[in-house]
VMD Tcl script that draws the C-alpha trace (Angstrom):
set ca {
  {103.70 186.12 48.72}
  {100.94 186.24 51.26}
  {101.31 184.76 54.77}
  {98.82 182.02 53.96}
  {100.82 180.92 50.89}
  {104.05 180.78 52.92}
  {102.40 178.58 55.60}
  {101.05 176.21 52.92}
  {104.53 175.89 51.35}
  {106.14 175.07 54.72}
  {103.47 172.46 55.48}
  {103.95 170.73 52.11}
  {107.73 170.69 52.55}
  {107.42 169.25 56.05}
  {105.13 166.52 54.76}
  {107.70 165.54 52.13}
  {110.48 165.41 54.72}
  {108.42 163.23 57.06}
  {107.46 160.91 54.22}
  {111.08 160.51 53.15}
  {112.27 159.77 56.71}
  {109.58 157.19 57.28}
  {110.87 154.96 54.49}
  {108.90 152.31 52.63}
  {106.31 150.23 54.52}
  {107.51 146.68 55.26}
  {106.12 143.97 53.03}
  {104.18 141.43 55.13}
  {105.90 138.04 55.17}
  {104.32 134.58 55.16}
  {102.36 133.63 58.31}
  {104.29 131.82 61.03}
  {103.55 128.11 61.14}
  {101.26 126.99 63.99}
  {103.13 125.53 66.98}
  {101.56 122.35 68.33}
  {100.85 122.28 72.09}
  {103.10 119.85 73.96}
  {101.58 116.46 74.69}
  {100.60 116.19 78.37}
  {102.79 113.73 80.24}
  {100.86 110.62 81.27}
  {99.80 110.57 84.92}
  {101.79 108.02 86.87}
  {99.53 105.28 88.18}
  {100.12 103.96 91.67}
  {101.43 100.40 91.73}
  {98.80 97.71 92.09}
  {98.37 96.54 95.66}
  {98.65 92.84 96.41}
  {95.70 90.76 97.54}
  {92.02 91.56 97.46}
  {90.09 94.47 99.01}
  {87.99 93.63 102.07}
  {84.77 95.51 102.69}
  {85.06 94.74 106.39}
  {85.95 96.33 109.68}
  {87.62 98.38 110.84}
  {85.48 100.90 109.06}
  {86.51 104.43 108.09}
  {87.14 106.64 111.09}
  {87.40 103.84 113.64}
  {89.83 104.61 116.46}
  {92.41 101.85 116.88}
  {95.06 100.80 119.39}
  {98.27 98.86 118.82}
  {97.79 95.50 120.58}
  {99.87 92.42 121.27}
  {103.23 94.17 120.68}
  {105.82 93.62 123.41}
  {107.05 96.56 125.47}
  {110.50 96.58 123.83}
  {109.13 96.10 120.30}
  {107.24 98.23 117.74}
  {104.65 97.77 115.00}
  {105.80 98.78 111.51}
  {103.64 101.24 109.58}
  {104.33 100.34 105.94}
  {103.76 102.00 102.58}
  {101.64 99.06 101.39}
  {99.91 95.92 102.66}
  {102.76 93.47 103.14}
  {106.17 93.06 104.72}
  {107.89 93.77 101.40}
  {106.82 97.44 101.51}
  {108.95 100.22 103.04}
  {108.58 101.13 106.71}
  {107.19 104.66 107.16}
  {107.18 104.73 110.97}
  {107.52 102.51 114.02}
  {104.51 102.49 116.35}
  {105.07 101.81 120.05}
  {102.65 99.52 121.95}
  {100.77 102.40 123.60}
  {100.66 104.65 120.53}
  {97.50 106.78 120.54}
  {95.60 108.37 117.69}
  {95.44 105.59 115.10}
  {92.48 106.06 112.76}
  {91.25 103.57 110.14}
  {90.77 104.88 106.58}
  {88.31 102.11 105.67}
  {90.71 100.40 103.24}
  {91.51 96.78 104.13}
  {93.10 93.97 102.11}
  {93.42 90.21 102.37}
  {96.70 88.74 101.09}
  {97.27 85.27 99.58}
  {99.26 84.22 102.66}
  {96.12 84.61 104.77}
  {97.15 87.85 106.48}
  {94.81 90.82 106.71}
  {96.10 94.39 106.44}
  {94.52 97.68 107.47}
  {95.29 101.17 106.17}
  {95.53 103.68 109.01}
  {96.53 107.24 109.72}
  {99.15 107.34 112.45}
  {102.15 109.42 113.46}
  {101.25 112.01 110.82}
  {101.46 109.41 108.04}
  {99.07 107.15 106.15}
  {100.20 103.55 105.85}
  {99.37 99.89 106.39}
  {99.60 97.64 109.45}
  {98.91 93.96 110.02}
  {95.34 93.66 111.35}
  {96.53 91.11 113.91}
  {98.15 93.93 115.87}
  {95.34 96.50 116.01}
  {91.93 96.53 117.70}
  {89.27 98.99 118.79}
  {89.49 99.66 122.55}
  {86.19 99.73 124.38}
  {85.13 100.37 127.96}
  {87.42 100.06 130.96}
  {86.19 98.09 133.98}
  {87.62 97.35 137.42}
  {87.61 93.53 137.49}
  {89.51 93.01 140.76}
  {86.49 91.55 142.53}
  {85.97 89.02 139.74}
  {89.21 87.26 140.68}
  {87.53 86.06 143.85}
  {90.67 85.86 146.00}
  {93.83 87.81 146.83}
  {96.62 87.33 144.32}
  {100.30 87.41 145.32}
  {103.50 86.56 143.46}
  {107.27 86.91 143.67}
  {107.41 89.33 140.70}
  {105.09 91.57 138.74}
  {105.39 89.28 135.70}
  {104.35 86.28 137.79}
  {101.53 88.35 139.23}
  {100.31 89.18 135.72}
  {100.55 85.51 134.71}
  {98.40 84.52 137.69}
  {95.77 87.17 136.86}
  {95.63 86.11 133.19}
  {95.12 82.49 134.24}
  {92.36 83.47 136.68}
  {90.60 85.59 134.03}
  {90.69 82.98 131.26}
  {87.99 80.32 130.82}
  {88.97 76.74 131.56}
  {90.76 75.20 128.60}
  {91.25 78.55 126.88}
  {94.87 79.44 126.08}
  {95.01 83.10 125.06}
  {98.27 84.78 124.11}
  {99.48 87.19 126.81}
  {102.04 89.92 126.03}
  {103.53 92.46 128.43}
  {103.20 95.74 126.53}
  {104.31 98.18 129.25}
  {106.31 97.88 132.48}
  {106.79 96.64 135.05}
  {107.09 100.12 136.54}
  {107.82 101.16 140.11}
  {106.16 104.14 141.79}
  {103.71 104.64 144.61}
  {102.25 101.44 143.18}
  {103.91 98.88 140.94}
  {102.32 98.62 137.49}
  {102.34 96.33 134.47}
  {100.11 96.25 131.36}
  {99.33 93.00 129.57}
  {97.42 92.39 126.32}
  {95.55 89.08 126.30}
  {94.54 88.11 122.75}
  {92.91 85.11 121.14}
  {89.68 84.90 123.09}
  {87.03 82.64 121.56}
  {84.72 85.54 120.71}
  {84.00 86.87 117.22}
  {83.34 90.39 118.56}
  {86.08 90.70 121.19}
  {89.61 89.76 120.23}
  {90.88 90.10 123.79}
  {91.42 92.48 126.67}
  {94.09 94.77 128.05}
  {94.82 94.25 131.74}
  {96.40 97.07 133.77}
  {97.64 95.70 137.10}
  {98.48 97.75 140.18}
  {100.26 96.14 143.16}
  {102.21 96.85 146.33}
  {105.45 95.24 147.42}
  {105.21 94.16 151.05}
  {108.62 92.64 151.60}
  {108.90 89.31 149.84}
  {105.91 89.38 147.48}
  {103.88 91.65 145.25}
  {100.26 91.86 146.35}
  {97.64 92.77 143.77}
  {95.61 95.89 144.55}
  {93.60 96.57 141.38}
  {93.08 95.22 137.86}
  {91.49 97.37 135.15}
  {90.36 95.56 131.98}
  {89.86 97.28 128.62}
  {87.89 95.27 126.07}
  {89.57 95.00 122.66}
  {86.94 94.85 119.93}
  {87.05 93.52 116.38}
  {83.97 94.91 114.63}
  {83.34 98.13 116.52}
  {82.32 99.67 119.84}
  {78.80 100.55 121.00}
  {78.03 103.90 122.67}
  {78.36 102.24 126.08}
  {81.81 100.85 125.21}
  {80.83 97.23 124.55}
  {82.01 95.27 121.51}
  {79.40 94.96 118.72}
}
mol new
graphics top color blue
foreach p $ca { graphics top sphere $p radius 0.5 }
foreach p [lrange $ca 0 end-1] q [lrange $ca 1 end] { graphics top cylinder $p $q radius 0.2 }
display resetview
């Protein structure tokens, strides 16, 4: 047998062996049933807020101050507009950095609530206890006379009375102090002024103690605005 015939015989035999080892081709089965995509879970809706929205001041981005909160007390930042909501943080009287979001609501009990960003959280505060601080003015000369008293609290009371119009009874709250240093200091918020643009003023008193009495040196007044502050710091 020639070499070519031998090679052809080996190739045929090898093909038979490979075919036998491979076995029969699998018979295709029925198609797998289609698997339905899972239903998306419904998005949880936030609970409805009480009251009605107010398209009023403070407007979005307005800088606010905590006002009318006593030195030993705090203002609650809540998860919703109302005292029934959880407290997220407690804001001290001189807390800085409050910023209005522009969302305000009026509740059936007559209260007005403001959503703010404060202390790294977003929550709601009673509008009665926030205002927009404006310009600061030295008003010592406006008192017209020296003021003395047996204590810093009495001194503050005398200044508030001298600043208020006749017949006007604003609400005065000591929000910081009295403090003793080179000068004695106390800060008082006076709210309830009969002005639709200015809710009140913050009085920062400085005094010296000259034996028996405290003698007033300086009073700085910060206007507390309701609707906003002009570029020169006045209430609008």
